[in-house]
matplotlib code that plots the C-alpha trace (Angstrom):
import matplotlib.pyplot as plt

x = [83.0, 80.2, 80.1, 83.4, 82.3, 79.8, 78.3, 77.7, 77.4, 80.3, 80.6, 82.9, 85.0, 85.8, 87.1, 90.7, 90.7, 88.8, 91.2, 94.1, 92.5, 91.6, 95.2, 96.6, 94.3, 95.0, 98.8, 99.3, 98.2, 101.2, 103.8, 103.6, 104.0, 101.4, 98.3, 100.0, 99.0, 99.0, 101.5, 100.0, 97.8, 94.0, 93.1, 95.1, 93.1, 90.7, 88.4, 87.5, 86.0, 84.6, 82.7, 80.6, 79.4, 77.0, 75.2, 71.6, 68.9, 70.7, 74.4, 76.1, 79.6, 79.3, 82.1, 83.1, 84.0, 86.1, 83.4, 85.6, 86.8, 83.3, 81.8, 84.3, 83.7, 87.3, 88.1, 86.5, 88.7, 87.7, 88.8, 86.8, 84.6, 82.4, 80.8, 77.2, 74.7, 71.6, 72.0, 68.1, 65.9, 66.6, 70.3, 72.9, 76.4, 79.4, 82.9, 85.7, 85.6, 88.6, 89.7, 92.5, 95.6, 96.1, 92.2, 91.9, 90.9, 88.8, 85.4, 85.0, 84.9, 82.4, 80.4, 80.7, 79.5, 76.4, 75.5, 76.0, 73.5, 71.0, 71.4, 70.4, 67.5, 66.3, 66.4, 64.2, 67.1, 66.9, 70.5, 74.0, 76.9, 80.7, 83.5, 86.8, 90.2, 91.0, 94.4, 92.6, 91.6, 91.6, 88.9, 86.9, 86.9, 86.0, 82.9, 82.0, 81.8, 79.3, 76.8, 78.4, 78.8, 80.8, 78.3, 80.7, 83.8, 84.7, 87.8, 89.7, 88.7, 92.3, 95.1, 97.5, 97.5, 98.3, 101.6, 100.2, 97.1, 94.0, 90.4, 87.4, 85.0, 81.6, 79.8, 76.3, 74.4, 70.6, 69.5, 66.1, 67.5, 67.8, 71.2, 73.2, 73.3, 76.2, 77.1, 78.2, 80.7, 84.0, 87.5, 88.3, 88.3, 91.5, 90.1, 92.2]
y = [87.3, 87.8, 83.9, 83.7, 84.7, 84.0, 87.2, 86.7, 88.8, 88.8, 87.5, 87.9, 85.0, 87.1, 90.2, 89.3, 88.6, 91.9, 93.8, 92.3, 92.7, 96.4, 97.2, 95.0, 96.9, 100.5, 100.0, 102.4, 105.2, 105.1, 107.7, 111.3, 111.1, 110.3, 109.5, 108.4, 110.5, 108.5, 107.7, 104.4, 101.4, 102.4, 100.5, 100.2, 97.5, 94.6, 96.3, 99.0, 96.1, 94.1, 97.2, 97.2, 93.6, 91.7, 93.1, 93.9, 95.5, 98.9, 97.6, 94.9, 94.0, 92.2, 89.9, 88.1, 84.6, 82.6, 80.4, 77.3, 77.1, 77.8, 75.2, 72.6, 73.6, 74.8, 77.6, 81.1, 82.9, 86.4, 88.1, 91.6, 93.4, 96.5, 98.1, 99.6, 101.0, 102.8, 106.2, 107.0, 109.3, 107.5, 107.7, 104.7, 105.0, 102.5, 102.4, 101.2, 99.1, 96.8, 94.2, 91.7, 93.3, 90.4, 90.6, 94.4, 95.4, 92.1, 93.3, 92.3, 96.0, 96.7, 93.8, 94.7, 98.2, 96.9, 94.5, 97.2, 99.3, 96.5, 96.1, 99.9, 99.6, 96.7, 98.8, 101.8, 104.0, 106.6, 108.0, 106.2, 108.3, 107.6, 109.4, 109.7, 111.5, 114.2, 112.6, 109.3, 110.7, 107.2, 106.4, 109.4, 108.6, 105.0, 106.2, 108.8, 106.3, 104.5, 107.5, 109.2, 112.8, 115.0, 117.1, 118.5, 118.5, 118.1, 118.3, 115.0, 113.5, 112.5, 114.9, 112.8, 110.1, 112.0, 113.3, 116.1, 118.6, 116.4, 116.7, 114.4, 114.6, 113.5, 111.8, 110.7, 108.5, 108.6, 104.7, 105.1, 104.2, 100.4, 98.8, 97.1, 93.4, 91.9, 89.4, 92.6, 93.8, 92.9, 94.8, 98.3, 98.5, 99.4, 99.8, 99.7]
z = [97.0, 100.0, 100.1, 101.4, 104.8, 107.5, 109.1, 112.9, 116.3, 118.4, 121.7, 124.8, 123.5, 120.4, 122.4, 122.0, 118.4, 117.8, 119.6, 117.8, 114.5, 114.9, 115.9, 112.8, 110.4, 111.6, 112.0, 109.1, 111.3, 113.8, 113.2, 111.6, 108.0, 104.9, 106.6, 109.7, 113.0, 116.0, 118.8, 119.8, 118.7, 117.9, 120.8, 124.0, 125.7, 124.9, 127.6, 124.8, 123.0, 126.3, 127.4, 124.1, 124.7, 125.1, 122.0, 122.6, 120.6, 120.4, 119.6, 117.5, 116.8, 113.6, 112.6, 109.3, 110.2, 107.6, 106.0, 105.4, 108.9, 110.5, 108.1, 109.4, 112.9, 113.4, 115.6, 114.7, 112.4, 112.4, 109.1, 109.8, 112.2, 112.3, 115.3, 114.8, 117.1, 117.1, 118.7, 118.8, 116.7, 113.6, 113.6, 113.5, 113.8, 112.8, 113.5, 113.9, 110.8, 110.5, 107.8, 108.1, 106.2, 104.0, 103.0, 102.3, 98.6, 98.5, 99.1, 102.8, 104.1, 101.7, 102.9, 106.3, 105.6, 103.8, 106.7, 109.4, 106.9, 106.8, 110.6, 110.9, 108.6, 110.5, 113.5, 111.7, 111.4, 108.5, 108.7, 109.2, 110.5, 110.6, 112.2, 110.1, 110.8, 108.3, 107.6, 106.1, 102.8, 101.5, 103.6, 102.8, 98.9, 99.9, 101.8, 99.3, 96.7, 98.9, 99.1, 102.4, 102.4, 104.9, 107.1, 109.6, 111.4, 115.0, 117.2, 117.8, 121.3, 122.5, 121.5, 123.8, 121.3, 118.0, 116.6, 114.5, 114.1, 113.8, 113.5, 112.9, 109.8, 110.2, 107.1, 106.7, 104.5, 104.0, 104.6, 103.0, 99.6, 98.9, 99.6, 96.9, 96.4, 98.5, 96.0, 93.8, 96.4, 95.0, 95.3, 96.0, 99.7, 101.3, 104.9, 107.7]

ax = plt.figure().add_subplot(projection="3d")
ax.plot(x, y, z, "-o")
ax.set_aspect("equal")
plt.show()
């Protein structure tokens, strides 16, 4: 499954597509029932992505390019993305992670998490951290299966954008253990 994509570092020419992809993937968070809790899109402006680029030694926006289009030198078809950064002191953080809705549950989310963890290990980070929203119990289970554990809660940072009481759950994973073989990453990822 991992051989369907080429993992690359995003550039400024990818900003608009990353912006669109994240909003497409997180559309299920809009509203006020089920897991929905927002009154707007995940990102409000492409500038929220552009401000993170260009990538340097401490941050990377990893993108999954459709291998077939890439090999035939067609347009860059971005099927997934993940932001990862070295926060210092051996701590890395990733998020958001987004996978095109038609490709969810096909292993791409797991592959991108694996690649973010690999990037963090290469940057000498010992811990990986992610921030999730309490309503996204589906994602909490997804990350727990991959070795992440909740360590604390924090207030949500932008109450004007939510439709109901919301807080953040911080999960961490010890990166000192070896990662899994990316070719074994198939199915089971319903990431948005």
